[in-house]
C-alpha positions as CSV (number, residue, x, y, z in Angstrom):
1,M,-6.3,61.2,9.4
2,A,-4.9,59.8,6.3
3,I,-2.1,57.2,6.8
4,A,0.8,57.4,4.5
5,P,1.8,54.1,2.7
6,D,5.4,54.9,3.2
7,T,5.2,54.6,7.1
8,W,5.2,51.5,9.3
9,W,1.6,52.4,10.2
10,G,0.5,52.3,6.6
11,T,2.5,48.9,6.2
12,L,0.3,47.4,9.1
13,L,-2.9,48.8,7.6
14,A,-2.1,47.2,4.2
15,V,-1.2,43.9,5.7
16,G,-4.3,43.9,8.0
17,L,-6.5,44.6,4.9
18,A,-4.8,42.0,2.8
19,L,-5.2,39.3,5.5
20,G,-8.9,40.6,6.2
21,G,-9.6,40.0,2.6
22,V,-8.1,36.5,2.8
23,A,-10.3,35.8,5.8
24,V,-13.4,37.1,4.1
25,L,-12.8,34.7,1.1
26,T,-12.1,31.8,3.5
27,L,-15.5,32.7,5.3
28,V,-17.3,32.9,2.0
29,Q,-16.0,29.4,1.0
30,V,-17.0,27.9,4.3
31,L,-20.5,29.3,4.0
32,A,-20.8,28.3,0.3
33,A,-19.6,24.8,1.2
34,R,-22.2,24.5,3.9
35,A,-25.0,25.5,1.6
36,L,-23.9,23.3,-1.4
37,R,-22.9,20.2,0.6
38,T,-25.8,18.3,-0.5
39,R,-25.9,19.4,-4.0
40,I,-22.2,19.4,-5.0
41,P,-20.5,17.0,-2.4
42,T,-17.4,16.3,-4.5
43,L,-16.7,20.2,-4.9
44,V,-17.3,20.8,-1.2
45,A,-15.1,17.9,-0.1
46,L,-12.3,19.3,-2.5
47,G,-12.7,22.7,-0.9
48,R,-12.4,21.2,2.5
49,R,-9.3,19.1,1.7
50,T,-7.4,21.9,-0.1
51,R,-8.5,24.9,2.2
52,P,-5.4,25.2,4.3
53,A,-3.3,25.2,1.2
54,W,-4.9,27.7,-0.8
55,V,-5.4,30.0,2.5
56,A,-1.6,29.6,2.9
57,L,-1.0,30.7,-0.7
58,L,-3.4,33.6,-0.6
59,A,-2.1,34.9,2.8
60,T,1.7,34.7,1.7
61,G,0.9,36.4,-1.6
62,A,-1.3,39.0,0.1
63,V,1.4,39.9,2.7
64,W,4.0,40.0,-0.2
65,V,1.9,42.4,-2.2
66,A,1.1,44.6,0.8
67,C,4.7,44.9,1.9
68,A,5.9,45.7,-1.7
69,S,3.4,48.5,-1.9
70,T,4.5,50.2,1.4
71,L,7.5,51.1,3.4
72,P,9.4,47.6,3.5
73,A,10.0,47.7,-0.3
74,R,12.2,50.7,0.3
75,T,14.4,49.2,3.0
76,S,17.7,47.5,2.4
77,W,16.7,44.1,3.7
78,W,13.7,44.0,1.2
79,P,15.2,41.9,-1.4
80,A,16.2,39.2,1.2
81,A,12.6,39.2,2.6
82,Q,11.1,39.4,-0.9
83,H,13.1,36.2,-1.7
84,I,11.7,34.4,1.3
85,A,8.4,35.4,0.2
86,L,8.9,33.9,-3.2
87,V,10.1,30.6,-1.7
88,A,7.1,30.5,0.6
89,V,4.7,31.0,-2.4
90,I,6.3,28.1,-4.3
91,F,6.0,25.8,-1.4
92,A,2.5,26.9,-0.8
93,G,1.6,26.4,-4.3
94,A,3.3,22.9,-4.2
95,W,1.2,22.2,-1.1
96,L,-2.0,23.2,-3.0
97,V,-1.1,21.0,-6.1
98,L,-0.4,17.9,-3.7
99,G,-3.8,18.6,-2.2
100,L,-5.5,18.4,-5.5
101,A,-3.5,15.4,-6.8
102,T,-4.2,13.5,-3.6
103,F,-8.0,14.3,-3.9
104,G,-8.1,13.3,-7.4
105,F,-6.4,9.9,-6.6
106,E,-8.4,9.1,-3.5
107,R,-11.6,9.6,-5.6
108,L,-10.1,7.1,-8.1
109,V,-9.2,4.5,-5.5
110,A,-12.9,4.9,-3.9
111,R,-14.3,4.3,-7.4
112,E,-12.4,1.1,-7.8
113,E,-13.4,-0.3,-4.1
114,H,-16.5,-1.9,-5.7
115,V,-14.4,-3.9,-8.3
116,P,-13.8,-7.4,-6.5
117,G,-11.1,-9.9,-7.0
118,A,-7.7,-9.6,-8.7
119,E,-8.8,-7.0,-11.2
120,G,-9.9,-4.7,-8.5
121,R,-6.4,-5.2,-6.6
122,R,-4.5,-4.5,-10.0
123,R,-6.3,-1.2,-10.4
124,R,-5.9,0.1,-6.8
125,T,-2.4,-1.0,-6.8
126,Q,-1.6,1.0,-9.9
127,I,-3.4,4.0,-8.7
128,V,-1.5,4.0,-5.5
129,V,1.7,3.8,-7.0
130,L,0.8,6.5,-9.6
131,H,-0.2,8.7,-6.6
132,R,2.9,8.3,-4.8
133,L,5.1,8.9,-7.9
134,T,3.1,12.0,-8.5
135,L,3.7,13.4,-5.0
136,V,7.4,12.7,-5.3
137,A,7.5,14.5,-8.8
138,I,5.6,17.5,-7.4
139,G,8.0,17.6,-4.3
140,V,11.1,17.4,-6.5
141,L,9.8,20.0,-8.8
142,A,8.9,22.4,-5.9
143,I,12.4,22.1,-4.2
144,G,14.0,22.5,-7.7
145,L,12.1,25.7,-8.2
146,A,13.0,27.0,-4.8
147,L,16.6,26.2,-5.2
148,S,16.8,27.8,-8.6
149,T,15.8,31.2,-6.9
150,F,19.3,31.1,-5.4
151,P,21.9,32.3,-7.9
152,A,24.6,30.5,-6.0
153,M,22.7,27.2,-6.4
154,R,22.2,27.8,-10.1
155,A,25.9,28.2,-10.6
156,V,26.6,24.9,-8.7
157,G,23.9,23.1,-10.7
158,T,25.4,24.5,-14.0
159,S,28.9,23.3,-12.9
160,V,27.8,19.8,-12.0
161,L,25.8,19.3,-15.1
162,A,28.8,20.5,-17.2
163,S,31.0,17.7,-15.7
164,A,30.0,14.4,-17.6
165,G,32.1,12.3,-15.5
166,I,30.3,13.4,-12.2
167,V,26.8,13.0,-14.0
168,S,27.9,9.5,-15.0
169,I,28.9,8.5,-11.6
170,V,25.8,9.8,-9.9
171,A,23.4,8.2,-12.6
172,G,25.2,4.9,-12.3
173,L,24.8,4.9,-8.3
174,A,21.2,6.0,-8.7
175,A,20.4,3.4,-11.1
176,Q,21.7,0.7,-8.9
177,S,19.8,1.8,-5.7
178,I,17.2,4.4,-5.9
179,L,16.2,4.4,-9.5
180,G,16.5,0.7,-9.6
181,N,13.9,0.2,-6.9
182,L,11.7,2.9,-8.4
183,I,11.7,1.3,-11.8
184,A,11.1,-2.0,-9.9
185,G,8.0,-0.4,-8.3
186,L,6.6,0.8,-11.3
187,Q,7.2,-2.5,-12.9
188,L,5.2,-4.4,-10.1
189,A,2.2,-1.9,-10.5
190,F,1.9,-2.1,-14.4
191,T,3.1,-5.8,-15.2
192,D,0.3,-7.2,-12.5
193,A,3.2,-9.2,-11.0
194,V,1.9,-8.5,-7.4
195,R,-0.8,-6.1,-6.1
196,V,-2.0,-4.8,-2.8
197,G,-4.1,-7.3,-1.1
198,D,-2.5,-10.2,-2.8
199,V,-1.8,-13.3,-0.6
200,V,1.9,-14.4,-0.9
201,V,4.4,-16.6,0.4
202,V,8.0,-14.9,0.7
203,E,11.0,-15.7,2.7
204,G,8.9,-18.7,4.2
205,E,6.3,-16.2,5.6
206,W,2.5,-16.3,4.6
207,G,0.8,-12.8,4.5
208,R,-0.8,-10.2,2.4
209,I,0.7,-7.4,0.4
210,G,-0.2,-4.4,2.5
211,E,1.6,-1.6,0.9
212,I,3.4,-1.0,-2.4
213,N,5.8,2.2,-2.2
214,L,7.9,3.5,-4.8
215,S,11.0,1.6,-3.2
216,Y,9.9,-1.2,-1.1
217,V,6.9,-3.4,-0.4
218,V,5.4,-4.4,3.0
219,V,4.0,-7.7,3.4
220,Y,1.6,-8.0,6.6
221,I,2.3,-11.4,8.1
222,W,-0.6,-13.2,9.5
223,D,0.7,-12.9,13.2
224,E,0.7,-9.0,12.7
225,R,4.5,-8.8,12.0
226,R,5.6,-6.8,9.1
227,L,7.9,-8.0,6.3
228,V,9.5,-5.0,4.3
229,L,11.3,-5.9,1.1
230,P,12.7,-3.7,-1.6
231,C,10.7,-3.7,-4.7
232,S,13.5,-5.2,-6.7
233,Y,13.1,-8.4,-4.5
234,F,9.7,-9.1,-6.4
235,T,11.2,-8.7,-9.8
236,S,14.3,-10.8,-9.4
237,T,13.4,-13.5,-6.7
238,P,10.6,-16.3,-7.0
239,F,7.8,-16.0,-4.7
240,E,4.5,-17.8,-4.1
241,T,1.1,-16.0,-4.7
242,W,-2.1,-17.5,-4.0
243,T,-4.5,-14.8,-5.6
244,R,-2.9,-14.4,-9.3
245,Q,-5.8,-14.8,-11.2
246,S,-8.6,-15.4,-8.4
247,D,-9.1,-15.4,-4.6
248,K,-10.5,-19.0,-4.8
249,V,-8.0,-21.7,-3.6
250,I,-7.9,-25.3,-2.8
251,G,-6.6,-26.4,0.6
252,I,-5.0,-29.8,1.3
253,V,-5.0,-31.8,4.7
254,F,-2.6,-35.0,5.0
255,L,-3.4,-37.7,7.3
256,E,-1.0,-40.5,8.0
257,L,-2.8,-43.5,9.1
258,D,-2.5,-47.4,9.8
259,W,-3.0,-49.7,7.1
260,R,-6.3,-50.8,8.8
261,V,-8.0,-47.5,8.2
262,P,-11.5,-47.8,6.8
263,I,-11.0,-45.4,3.8
264,E,-14.7,-45.4,2.8
265,E,-15.9,-44.4,6.3
266,V,-13.3,-41.7,6.3
267,R,-14.4,-40.5,2.9
268,A,-18.1,-40.4,4.4
269,K,-17.2,-38.6,7.3
270,F,-15.1,-35.9,5.5
271,F,-18.0,-35.0,3.2
272,E,-20.2,-35.1,6.3
273,V,-17.9,-32.4,7.9
274,I,-17.4,-30.2,4.9
275,E,-21.1,-30.2,4.1
276,A,-21.7,-28.6,7.4
277,S,-18.8,-26.1,7.1
278,P,-19.8,-22.5,5.8
279,E,-16.2,-22.0,4.6
280,W,-16.5,-24.7,1.9
281,D,-17.5,-23.1,-1.3
282,R,-18.9,-26.4,-2.9
283,R,-16.5,-26.3,-5.9
284,S,-14.3,-29.2,-5.2
285,A,-13.6,-31.9,-2.5
286,G,-12.1,-35.3,-2.3
287,V,-10.4,-38.0,-0.4
288,V,-7.7,-40.2,-2.1
289,M,-4.9,-42.5,-0.7
290,T,-1.7,-41.0,-2.1
291,D,0.9,-43.3,-0.6
292,A,1.5,-46.4,1.4
293,R,4.9,-47.2,2.9
294,G,6.8,-47.3,6.1
295,G,3.9,-48.9,7.9
296,V,1.4,-46.0,7.4
297,V,-0.8,-44.8,4.4
298,T,-1.0,-41.3,3.4
299,V,-4.6,-39.8,3.0
300,R,-5.0,-36.7,1.2
301,L,-8.2,-34.4,1.8
302,T,-8.7,-31.7,-0.6
303,M,-11.4,-28.9,-0.3
304,S,-12.1,-25.6,-2.0
305,A,-12.9,-22.1,-0.3
306,K,-13.6,-18.9,-1.8
307,D,-10.2,-17.1,-0.4
308,S,-7.3,-18.0,1.6
309,S,-8.8,-17.0,5.0
310,D,-11.6,-19.4,4.7
311,Q,-9.2,-22.1,3.2
312,W,-7.1,-21.9,6.5
313,D,-10.0,-21.9,8.6
314,L,-11.6,-25.0,6.8
315,R,-8.3,-26.9,6.9
316,C,-7.9,-26.3,10.4
317,H,-11.7,-27.5,11.1
318,V,-11.4,-30.5,8.9
319,R,-8.3,-31.7,10.6
320,E,-9.6,-31.4,14.0
321,Q,-12.9,-33.0,13.2
322,M,-11.3,-36.0,11.4
323,V,-8.6,-36.7,14.1
324,T,-11.3,-36.5,16.9
325,W,-13.4,-38.9,15.0
326,L,-10.8,-41.3,14.3
327,Q,-9.7,-41.4,18.0
328,R,-13.3,-42.0,19.0
329,E,-14.6,-44.4,16.3
330,H,-11.4,-45.8,14.7
331,P,-8.5,-46.0,17.0
332,E,-7.2,-48.8,15.1
333,A,-6.7,-46.6,12.2
334,L,-4.3,-44.3,14.1
335,P,-0.6,-44.7,13.2
336,R,1.5,-47.2,15.1
337,T,4.9,-48.8,15.2
338,R,5.0,-52.7,15.0
339,V,7.9,-54.5,16.5
340,A,8.1,-58.3,16.1
341,L,10.1,-60.2,19.0
342,E,11.7,-63.5,18.4
343,T,12.7,-66.0,21.1
344,A,16.2,-67.5,21.1
345,E,14.9,-70.8,19.8
346,E,13.0,-69.2,16.9
347,A,16.1,-67.2,15.9
348,A,18.1,-70.4,15.8
């Protein structure tokens, strides 16, 4: 028995056939991905990443077409349902475009992972910022398209845009806050001022740049705290960076010792300690006496390391070894306070 398309049974059949076609296409894609996963791994990964989005887009479109060809298209509530379907298609399409963009940017980041040092951090930072800016742009465009389908929203938008005073106020406020930080974020990414992975000292805290978003930067503090600062902070406030040109850094240890310290023996012991330390990169090392006042002398120990993490460990190791050695071998070199006592007769 034939089922007429202008009945609810015809509508259910059309919707079932539409969803069945989407299911068949999905199954074909899954089987093709399994067969080609060793030959074209990039294409297979792209299909896996975007599968939920394009399935949602196809299913929404298929149901829309099936209903438009059957009984629902002749009902009084069809215009509202069709409007909802249009908005759903817009957001499903935006979801698909977001997936494609994310996949592309992730591939770019993976390609730059092998680039070491400052150049690699600069490239990855720029890609991450562009990725987030692209996602925001796609989301704003999708919302704008969806709102433009409502006649009332189009009228509101036209009236607002026609008012130059309101536009000026909105633009001024946005430029001071949201757009100001957005522009600062882009400036950070493309002027190479700071990059993801850089070692910095900000607000008296030592840490690494962990995230650069469109409006704020997250600094990962060494003790696992997180310092969140607006992007404009790094364009308007001085900060200290240890990895501007290279990860290599020189560490310094100061020792305040008594004037009787045997400086040559200290120098020999220092070189013995760093020679046995794997953190020392053998670029630079030295021992000099930089000051002598107030009853003590200041001895500066300098040592180089390939990055800030090794430099910190090396400084701690050298400081511990040198203090322990002085306590054991040269206690007379430890700082002390001298007081001269006079008798009454000597004072007279």
